[in-house]
KEKE-3310 file (N, C-alpha, C; in steps of 0.2 Angstrom, whole numbers, plus 5000, padded with zeros to 4 digits):
npx = (5212:5201:5205:5197:5198:5205:5195:5184:5190:5193:5179:5174:5182:5178:5165:5165:5172:5163:5151:5156:5158:5145:5139:5146:5140:5128:5118:5117:5118:5130:5128:5125:5111:5100:5092:5089:5080:5081:5095:5096:5089:5098:5105:5097:5095:5108:5115:5110:5112:5126:5129:5124:5132:5146:5151:5151:5161:5174:5172:5162:5166:5161:5147:5145:5146:5139:5125:5121:5118:5107:5098:5098:5091:5078:5074:5074:5064:5053:5053:5048:5036:5028:5032:5029:5025:5036:5047:5045:5048:5057:5074:5074:5063:5066:5072:5074:5066:5076:5083:5096:5104:5096:5092:5094:5087:5074:5072:5073:5063:5052:5050:5054:5047:5051:5053:5059:5068:5070:5077:5079:5081:5092:5101:5102:5107:5119:5125:5126:5134:5146:5149:5151:5162:5171:5172:5177:5189:5195:5195:5204:5215:5219:5226:5223:5225:5217:5203:5203:5200:5200:5198:5185:5178:5181:5175:5162:5160:5161:5149:5139:5141:5138:5125:5120:5123:5115:5102:5102:5103:5090:5082:5084:5080:5066:5064:5068:5078:5092:5089:5094:5089:5082:5083:5073)
npy = (4844:4852:4863:4861:4865:4877:4884:4884:4891:4903:4907:4908:4918:4929:4930:4934:4946:4954:4953:4961:4973:4976:4977:4988:4998:4998:4989:4976:4966:4960:4947:4934:4932:4919:4905:4888:4886:4898:4898:4885:4888:4895:4885:4882:4893:4897:4891:4897:4910:4911:4909:4921:4930:4927:4931:4945:4948:4953:4966:4972:4969:4971:4972:4959:4951:4958:4958:4945:4947:4955:4945:4937:4946:4947:4933:4931:4941:4935:4923:4927:4933:4924:4909:4897:4901:4908:4899:4892:4901:4905:4908:4919:4925:4936:4945:4961:4973:4974:4962:4954:4965:4975:4969:4972:4985:4981:4971:4979:4989:4983:4970:4971:4983:4996:5013:5022:5033:5033:5033:5021:5012:5018:5016:5002:4999:5006:4998:4985:4988:4992:4980:4972:4978:4976:4962:4959:4965:4956:4944:4948:4949:4936:4932:4923:4913:4920:4913:4900:4884:4885:4899:4901:4893:4901:4913:4908:4904:4917:4923:4916:4919:4933:4932:4927:4937:4947:4941:4941:4954:4958:4950:4956:4968:4966:4963:4952:4943:4935:4926:4922:4906:4900:4885:4876)
npz = (4895:4906:4919:4933:4946:4946:4939:4948:4959:4953:4950:4963:4968:4959:4962:4976:4974:4966:4974:4985:4979:4975:4988:4993:4986:4991:4985:4988:5003:5007:5006:4995:4988:4984:4975:4972:4961:4953:4951:4944:4933:4925:4918:4908:4900:4897:4885:4874:4877:4878:4865:4859:4866:4865:4852:4854:4862:4858:4853:4862:4877:4890:4889:4884:4896:4906:4902:4906:4919:4918:4914:4925:4934:4928:4929:4943:4946:4939:4946:4959:4955:4946:4946:4939:4926:4922:4923:4911:4901:4886:4882:4872:4875:4883:4875:4868:4857:4847:4848:4856:4858:4864:4875:4889:4891:4888:4898:4910:4909:4903:4908:4922:4924:4927:4926:4912:4915:4928:4945:4951:4940:4934:4944:4945:4931:4932:4942:4936:4925:4932:4938:4927:4921:4931:4931:4918:4919:4929:4922:4912:4920:4923:4912:4901:4887:4873:4864:4867:4874:4888:4890:4885:4895:4907:4903:4902:4916:4921:4916:4922:4935:4934:4931:4943:4952:4946:4949:4963:4966:4961:4970:4982:4980:4979:4992:4999:5010:5019:5034:5051:5057:5072:5080:5092)
capx = (5208:5200:5207:5191:5200:5206:5189:5181:5193:5191:5172:5173:5185:5174:5158:5167:5173:5156:5147:5159:5156:5137:5138:5149:5135:5121:5114:5117:5120:5136:5126:5123:5104:5099:5088:5090:5076:5084:5102:5096:5087:5104:5107:5092:5097:5115:5118:5108:5115:5133:5129:5124:5137:5153:5153:5151:5167:5180:5170:5159:5167:5157:5140:5145:5145:5134:5119:5119:5115:5100:5094:5096:5086:5072:5072:5072:5057:5048:5052:5044:5029:5024:5037:5026:5025:5043:5052:5044:5050:5063:5079:5072:5057:5069:5075:5070:5064:5082:5086:5101:5106:5093:5089:5095:5082:5068:5071:5072:5058:5046:5049:5054:5042:5054:5052:5066:5072:5069:5083:5080:5083:5099:5106:5103:5111:5126:5128:5128:5140:5152:5151:5153:5169:5176:5172:5181:5196:5197:5196:5211:5221:5221:5230:5222:5225:5210:5200:5205:5194:5200:5195:5178:5176:5182:5170:5155:5159:5159:5142:5135:5142:5134:5118:5118:5123:5108:5096:5103:5100:5083:5079:5085:5075:5060:5063:5071:5085:5093:5089:5095:5083:5085:5079:5073)
capy = (4843:4858:4863:4864:4868:4884:4888:4885:4896:4909:4909:4910:4925:4934:4931:4938:4953:4957:4954:4966:4979:4978:4979:4994:5002:4997:4985:4970:4966:4956:4940:4932:4929:4914:4900:4883:4887:4903:4895:4880:4891:4897:4880:4882:4899:4898:4889:4902:4917:4911:4910:4928:4934:4926:4935:4952:4949:4957:4973:4974:4964:4972:4970:4952:4948:4961:4956:4939:4950:4957:4939:4936:4951:4945:4927:4932:4944:4929:4918:4930:4934:4918:4904:4892:4904:4911:4894:4890:4906:4903:4914:4924:4929:4941:4950:4968:4973:4973:4956:4954:4972:4980:4965:4976:4989:4977:4968:4984:4993:4979:4964:4974:4988:5002:5019:5023:5039:5032:5032:5014:5009:5021:5012:4995:4999:5008:4993:4980:4990:4992:4973:4969:4980:4972:4955:4959:4966:4950:4940:4950:4948:4929:4932:4917:4914:4920:4908:4893:4881:4888:4906:4900:4891:4907:4917:4905:4905:4924:4925:4913:4923:4939:4930:4926:4944:4951:4938:4943:4962:4959:4947:4961:4974:4963:4963:4945:4943:4929:4927:4916:4903:4896:4879:4875)
capz = (4901:4909:4926:4936:4952:4944:4937:4954:4963:4949:4951:4970:4969:4956:4966:4981:4972:4964:4980:4989:4975:4976:4995:4994:4983:4994:4981:4992:5010:5009:5005:4988:4989:4978:4976:4967:4955:4949:4949:4939:4926:4920:4914:4902:4897:4896:4879:4869:4880:4876:4857:4858:4870:4863:4846:4857:4867:4856:4852:4868:4882:4896:4887:4884:4902:4910:4900:4910:4925:4917:4914:4932:4936:4925:4931:4950:4946:4938:4952:4964:4953:4944:4944:4934:4920:4921:4921:4905:4896:4883:4882:4867:4877:4886:4870:4867:4849:4843:4850:4861:4858:4869:4881:4895:4892:4889:4905:4915:4908:4902:4913:4929:4925:4929:4922:4909:4918:4936:4949:4952:4934:4934:4949:4942:4925:4934:4946:4932:4921:4936:4939:4920:4920:4936:4929:4912:4922:4932:4916:4909:4925:4923:4906:4898:4880:4869:4859:4869:4878:4895:4889:4885:4902:4911:4901:4904:4923:4923:4914:4927:4941:4933:4931:4950:4955:4944:4953:4970:4966:4961:4976:4987:4978:4981:4999:5001:5014:5024:5042:5055:5060:5078:5082:5099)
cpx = (5207:5202:5201:5192:5201:5200:5185:5183:5192:5184:5171:5176:5181:5168:5160:5168:5167:5152:5150:5157:5149:5136:5140:5144:5128:5116:5113:5119:5126:5134:5123:5116:5103:5094:5090:5086:5079:5091:5101:5093:5092:5106:5103:5094:5104:5117:5116:5111:5122:5133:5128:5130:5144:5155:5154:5158:5172:5178:5166:5160:5162:5150:5140:5144:5140:5127:5116:5116:5108:5095:5093:5091:5079:5069:5070:5065:5052:5047:5048:5037:5025:5029:5035:5027:5032:5048:5051:5046:5056:5067:5076:5066:5060:5072:5071:5069:5070:5086:5090:5103:5103:5089:5089:5089:5075:5067:5070:5065:5051:5045:5049:5049:5045:5053:5059:5070:5072:5076:5084:5083:5091:5104:5107:5108:5118:5129:5130:5134:5146:5154:5154:5160:5173:5177:5177:5189:5199:5199:5203:5217:5223:5225:5230:5222:5218:5209:5203:5199:5194:5197:5188:5175:5176:5176:5163:5154:5158:5152:5138:5135:5138:5127:5116:5118:5117:5102:5096:5101:5093:5079:5079:5080:5068:5058:5065:5077:5086:5092:5091:5089:5086:5080:5079:5073)
cpy = (4850:4858:4866:4867:4875:4888:4889:4891:4903:4912:4911:4917:4930:4935:4935:4945:4957:4958:4960:4973:4981:4980:4986:5000:5001:4993:4978:4971:4961:4948:4939:4928:4925:4909:4894:4884:4892:4900:4890:4883:4893:4892:4879:4887:4900:4896:4895:4909:4917:4912:4917:4932:4933:4930:4943:4953:4954:4965:4976:4969:4965:4970:4962:4948:4951:4959:4950:4942:4952:4951:4937:4940:4948:4938:4927:4936:4939:4924:4920:4931:4928:4913:4899:4895:4905:4905:4891:4895:4904:4909:4920:4928:4935:4946:4956:4968:4972:4967:4957:4961:4976:4975:4969:4981:4986:4974:4973:4987:4989:4974:4967:4979:4995:5007:5020:5028:5038:5031:5025:5010:5012:5017:5005:4995:5001:5002:4987:4982:4990:4984:4970:4972:4977:4965:4955:4961:4960:4945:4941:4949:4941:4928:4925:4918:4914:4914:4901:4890:4884:4895:4905:4898:4897:4912:4914:4905:4912:4926:4922:4917:4930:4938:4930:4932:4947:4948:4941:4950:4962:4956:4952:4966:4972:4962:4956:4947:4936:4931:4921:4913:4899:4890:4878:4868)
cpz = (4904:4917:4930:4943:4951:4943:4944:4958:4959:4950:4958:4971:4965:4959:4972:4979:4970:4970:4984:4985:4976:4983:4996:4991:4985:4990:4984:4999:5012:5008:4998:4989:4983:4980:4971:4961:4951:4947:4943:4932:4922:4916:4907:4898:4894:4888:4874:4871:4877:4868:4855:4860:4867:4857:4848:4860:4864:4855:4859:4874:4888:4895:4887:4890:4906:4908:4904:4916:4924:4916:4921:4935:4934:4928:4939:4950:4944:4943:4957:4961:4951:4941:4939:4927:4918:4919:4914:4899:4893:4883:4878:4870:4881:4882:4870:4859:4845:4845:4856:4863:4863:4874:4887:4896:4892:4896:4910:4915:4907:4907:4920:4930:4928:4924:4919:4912:4926:4939:4950:4946:4933:4938:4947:4936:4927:4938:4941:4927:4925:4937:4933:4919:4925:4933:4923:4915:4925:4927:4913:4913:4925:4917:4903:4890:4877:4865:4861:4873:4885:4895:4889:4892:4907:4909:4903:4912:4925:4921:4919:4933:4940:4934:4939:4953:4953:4948:4960:4971:4966:4967:4981:4986:4980:4988:5002:5005:5018:5031:5045:5058:5066:5079:5089:5101)
residu = (MET:ILE:ASP:THR:ILE:PHE:LEU:ASP:LYS:TYR:GLU:ASP:ASN:LEU:THR:GLN:GLU:LEU:LEU:LYS:LEU:CYS:THR:ASN:TYR:LYS:MET:LEU:ASP:GLY:THR:LEU:LEU:SER:THR:ASP:ASP:ILE:ASP:ASP:GLN:TRP:LYS:GLU:LEU:ALA:PRO:GLU:TYR:MET:ALA:ASP:ALA:VAL:PRO:GLN:ILE:ALA:GLN:TYR:PRO:THR:VAL:SER:VAL:ALA:TRP:ALA:GLY:TYR:LEU:GLY:LEU:ALA:ILE:ALA:GLN:GLY:TRP:ASP:ALA:ASN:TRP:GLU:MET:CYS:LYS:ASN:CYS:GLY:TYR:LYS:ASP:PHE:TYR:GLY:PRO:ARG:GLY:PHE:ASP:ASP:MET:ASP:GLU:HIS:ILE:LEU:PHE:THR:VAL:LEU:GLY:LEU:ALA:PRO:GLU:SER:GLU:GLU:ALA:ARG:LYS:ILE:GLU:ASP:MET:LEU:ARG:ARG:CYS:GLY:GLU:LYS:ALA:VAL:THR:LEU:ILE:ARG:HIS:GLU:GLN:ILE:ASP:PRO:GLN:THR:ALA:MET:ALA:PHE:HIS:VAL:PHE:ALA:ARG:THR:CYS:ARG:THR:MET:TYR:ARG:ILE:GLY:ALA:ALA:ILE:GLU:LEU:ARG:ARG:LEU:GLY:TYR:LYS:PHE:GLU:LYS:VAL:TYR:MET:SER)
# end
């Protein structure tokens, strides 16, 4: 039986830590921008993403979680530009020429349209790398036995959180923000 209370607490803590990190680097404003459309799209992409990412854990732990952030960037951009088209894209539509290995560059340069040597691309790459490193540190801090069901669930929750962080970064970059609405 999987301890969902532990997993929920872990995911909440990870989200807060990554949100704080992104806010300190001025990539977010203390709030996790999100929409149900974007969050729900993870459920469609997650099985194939996990199939690609799990084999990378041992050799490339940061990449295995950080690439989920790039997917979040892409889906948020598609949500803003043309949701009807984006929501029907398959996971492999976000691959680069070398598949999973260069998905990050494909999303930054082709999907988001950023110039490869631009300051904006560098800032996003840096932020997602820092978030990935922080996430891996927090996973290790939990001291969960590797290759167990719990290890898989913690990894899955970490990837979902990275996806949501990436989406929030892109939504903010596109000018979205939360505002209080007052009802009269």
